[in-house]
C-alpha positions as CSV (number, residue, x, y, z in Angstrom):
1,M,25.6,-136.5,198.8
2,K,23.3,-133.6,197.8
3,I,20.2,-135.8,196.1
4,G,17.1,-134.5,194.5
5,I,14.1,-136.6,194.3
6,A,10.6,-136.1,192.5
7,A,7.6,-138.2,191.9
8,D,4.2,-137.8,190.7
9,H,1.1,-139.5,192.3
10,G,2.3,-142.7,190.6
11,G,5.7,-143.0,192.4
12,F,4.5,-140.8,195.3
13,T,4.8,-143.6,198.2
14,M,8.0,-145.1,196.8
15,K,9.5,-141.5,196.8
16,Q,8.5,-141.1,200.5
17,R,10.3,-144.2,201.5
18,I,13.2,-143.7,199.6
19,A,13.6,-140.2,200.8
20,V,13.7,-141.5,204.3
21,A,16.1,-144.1,203.7
22,L,18.5,-141.6,201.9
23,K,18.4,-139.3,204.9
24,S,18.9,-142.3,207.1
25,A,22.1,-143.0,205.1
26,G,23.3,-139.6,205.8
27,H,22.3,-137.8,202.3
28,E,20.9,-134.5,201.9
29,V,17.8,-134.8,200.1
30,T,16.0,-132.1,198.1
31,D,12.3,-133.3,197.5
32,F,11.0,-131.7,194.4
33,G,7.5,-133.0,195.1
34,A,5.0,-134.1,195.0
35,V,4.4,-133.1,198.7
36,Q,1.1,-134.6,198.9
37,L,-0.7,-137.4,197.0
38,D,-2.6,-135.7,194.2
39,P,-4.0,-138.1,191.3
40,A,-4.3,-134.9,189.1
41,D,-0.6,-133.8,189.3
42,D,1.7,-134.1,186.1
43,Y,5.0,-135.7,186.3
44,P,6.6,-132.8,183.8
45,D,5.7,-130.1,186.9
46,L,7.6,-132.1,189.2
47,V,10.8,-133.9,187.2
48,I,11.7,-131.1,185.0
49,P,12.6,-129.0,188.1
50,L,14.8,-131.7,189.4
51,A,16.4,-132.2,186.1
52,K,17.3,-128.4,186.0
53,A,18.6,-128.7,189.6
54,V,21.0,-131.7,188.7
55,V,22.3,-129.8,185.7
56,G,22.6,-126.5,187.7
57,G,24.6,-128.3,190.4
58,E,21.9,-127.7,193.0
59,V,22.1,-131.3,193.6
60,E,24.6,-134.1,192.4
61,R,22.2,-136.7,191.3
62,G,18.4,-137.0,190.8
63,I,15.9,-139.7,191.3
64,A,12.8,-139.5,189.3
65,L,9.4,-141.9,189.7
66,C,6.1,-142.4,188.4
67,R,4.1,-145.5,187.5
68,S,6.2,-146.9,184.8
69,G,9.2,-144.4,184.9
70,V,9.0,-143.9,181.3
71,G,7.3,-140.4,181.7
72,A,9.6,-139.2,184.3
73,C,12.7,-140.2,181.9
74,I,11.2,-138.5,178.9
75,A,10.4,-135.3,181.0
76,A,13.8,-135.3,182.4
77,N,15.8,-135.7,179.4
78,K,14.2,-132.6,177.7
79,V,16.3,-130.6,179.8
80,A,19.8,-130.1,178.0
81,G,22.6,-131.7,180.2
82,A,20.2,-134.3,181.9
83,R,21.4,-137.9,181.3
84,A,18.2,-139.6,182.7
85,A,17.8,-143.6,182.1
86,L,15.1,-145.7,183.2
87,I,16.7,-148.3,185.3
88,H,14.9,-151.5,186.4
89,D,18.1,-153.6,186.8
90,I,21.3,-153.8,188.9
91,F,23.7,-153.9,185.9
92,S,22.3,-150.7,184.2
93,A,22.2,-148.8,187.5
94,R,26.2,-149.0,187.7
95,Q,26.9,-149.0,184.1
96,G,24.7,-146.0,183.2
97,V,27.0,-144.1,185.5
98,E,30.4,-145.6,184.9
99,D,30.0,-145.4,180.8
100,D,27.3,-142.9,180.4
101,D,27.6,-140.5,183.2
102,M,23.9,-141.0,184.2
103,N,22.9,-138.0,186.6
104,I,19.3,-139.0,187.0
105,I,17.8,-142.5,187.5
106,C,14.2,-143.1,186.5
107,I,12.3,-146.1,188.3
108,G,8.7,-147.3,187.8
109,S,7.2,-147.8,190.9
110,L,4.6,-150.2,189.6
111,V,7.5,-151.9,187.8
112,V,10.1,-152.9,190.5
113,G,8.9,-153.1,194.3
114,Y,10.8,-151.1,197.1
115,E,13.5,-153.2,198.0
116,L,14.8,-153.5,194.3
117,A,14.5,-149.6,193.9
118,W,16.4,-148.9,197.0
119,E,19.3,-151.2,195.8
120,L,19.3,-149.4,192.4
121,V,19.5,-146.2,194.1
122,K,22.3,-147.4,196.3
123,I,24.1,-148.5,193.3
124,F,23.5,-145.3,191.4
125,I,24.7,-143.1,194.0
126,A,27.9,-145.3,194.8
127,S,28.8,-145.4,191.2
128,S,31.4,-142.9,189.3
129,F,31.9,-142.0,185.9
130,S,34.8,-143.6,184.4
131,G,36.0,-141.1,182.3
132,A,37.2,-143.2,179.6
133,E,38.0,-141.7,176.4
134,R,35.4,-143.4,174.3
135,H,32.6,-142.5,177.0
136,R,33.9,-138.7,177.1
137,R,33.7,-138.8,172.9
138,R,30.3,-140.0,172.8
139,L,29.0,-137.8,175.6
140,A,30.7,-134.9,173.6
141,K,28.6,-135.9,170.5
142,I,25.2,-135.8,173.1
143,T,26.2,-132.2,174.1
144,E,27.0,-131.1,170.4
145,Q,23.3,-132.4,169.6
146,E,21.8,-130.7,172.4
147,R,23.5,-127.5,171.3
148,G,21.9,-128.0,167.9
149,G,24.9,-129.2,166.1
150,I,24.5,-132.8,164.9
């Protein structure tokens, strides 16, 4: 799978570890930065290009990290078509994809440890949207809102 990953200084170390693990698992990884640890970097500068790449089909899924995951999630969701969620538990990692067609997982590197983060990423990648009518209907309402309709 083609996966994009991005993190500011708060998620930099975890991003590096997850990117290596993804490549070892056979995935193609596009790193949207940060490319070096810089305490002055800003998550929107890294996460928004990732979200645009997911929406544009350059990558199939995205992983965004910062200290809490909250800022990364807010930034990603400013891109129409991005369906990013802050995920810190196994149930939501799967359900977010199956029911809500989540295409970007956001994780707080100071909230969960690496082992749980890697497990969440694996579940996120392995999950598929169910395509159930009720879920498609709900997503259509979100798309309508993004287009200024609701």
